[in-house]
N, C-alpha and C positions, 0 to 999 in steps of 0.2 A: 866560715859561716859564723855570724854573730850569735852569741849566747845570751839568753834572757832568763832571769830567775823571777818567777811569779810567786809572790808571798801573800797568801790569803787563806784564811781558815775555811772558807766556803768552797766546797768541791765544784759547785756549779759555776762559780765565778772563775775559778782556775781553769776549768774546761773551756769556758767561753773565751777567755783571753788566749788560751793555748791554741784553740782552733784558728783564731784570727792571726796570731803571730806565726804559727807554723805554716799557715796558708801563704804568708808573705815570705817564707823561706828562712825563718829564724829557727835556731835550735832552742827549745824551751824546756826548762826544768822547773819543778815546783817545790814549795815549802809551805807548811801549814801554819807556821808562826815564826817570830823573829829568831828564836833559838835555833830551830832547824835551818833557817836561812843563813845564819852566821856559820853554822857547821859547814854548809855547802860552800859559802864564800871563802872560808879558810882552806878548803880542799882544792878549789880551782877557781880561776878568775871568771867573772861575767862581764859582759859589755853593757848590760842595763839591768836594773832592778825595777820591777813593777810591784809596788807595795801597798797593802791595805793598812788601815789604821787599827781597827778594832779586832784583835786576835787574842786568844788565851796565851798564857805563859809569858810572852813578850809581845807587846804591840808594835805597830809600825814605827812610832816615834822612838821607842827604845832600841829597835833594830838599827834604824838609821843613825842615831846618836852613837851607838856602839861601833857601827861600821866606820863612821867618820873619825872616831877617836883612835882607830888602829892604823898601823903602818901597812896599809894595803893600797892598791891602786884605787883612786877615788872615782869609781864608776858612777855614772849618772843614775839617779833614782827618780822614778815617776810614782808619785803617791796618788792612789785612787781610792776614794772613800765616799760613803754616804753622808759624811759630815760636811755640811755646806756653809757653816758659819765662818766668818772672817777670822775668828780666833783659832779655828782648826787649821786654816790655811797658814796663818802666821806661825803656829807651832810646828807645822810640817816643814816649813822653810828653815826654821830655827834648828830643827833636828837634822837637817841636811838634805831635804828633798830639792830637786832641781825644777820640778814642775808638779802642780797639784790639779787633779781633775776630780769632778764629782760624778759618782755612779748614778745611773748607768751611763757608760761611755759607748758611743756608736763605734762600730768597727773602723770606719774611715778616720774618725777622730783619734782612736787609739793608735792606728798605724802612723798617721802623720806626726803625732807627738813622739812616738818611739823613734821614728826615722830622724826626726829633728835632734833628739837627745843622743842618737848614735852617730850624728854627724853626717847623715846621708842626704839630708835636705837642708838647704840654706833658706832662712826666712826672707 
């Protein structure tokens, strides 16, 4: 079973993404910021990260930059944020995101992008 880590400080967003992803058969864990996410990533590998940008302590950019700089399996990361500006998208890719979506994300949109990043669907 593929393992996905949802990194978002908003409990409602984590629950929304969890329900969609668990309903599709994925094992889902959660972290409330980049620091907690890194602690979990160092303990056990994930198949995909679903990451918010704006979080306390360490934001999504910081988490992905830190993750990409370490000698860890380079797991795909889907960044989902309310930030819709081109500069935010550019910064997300520079930090190590594989894909960038703007909230709110529809369930079928979330699933198709997650499956794509997990290598389960070919474009």
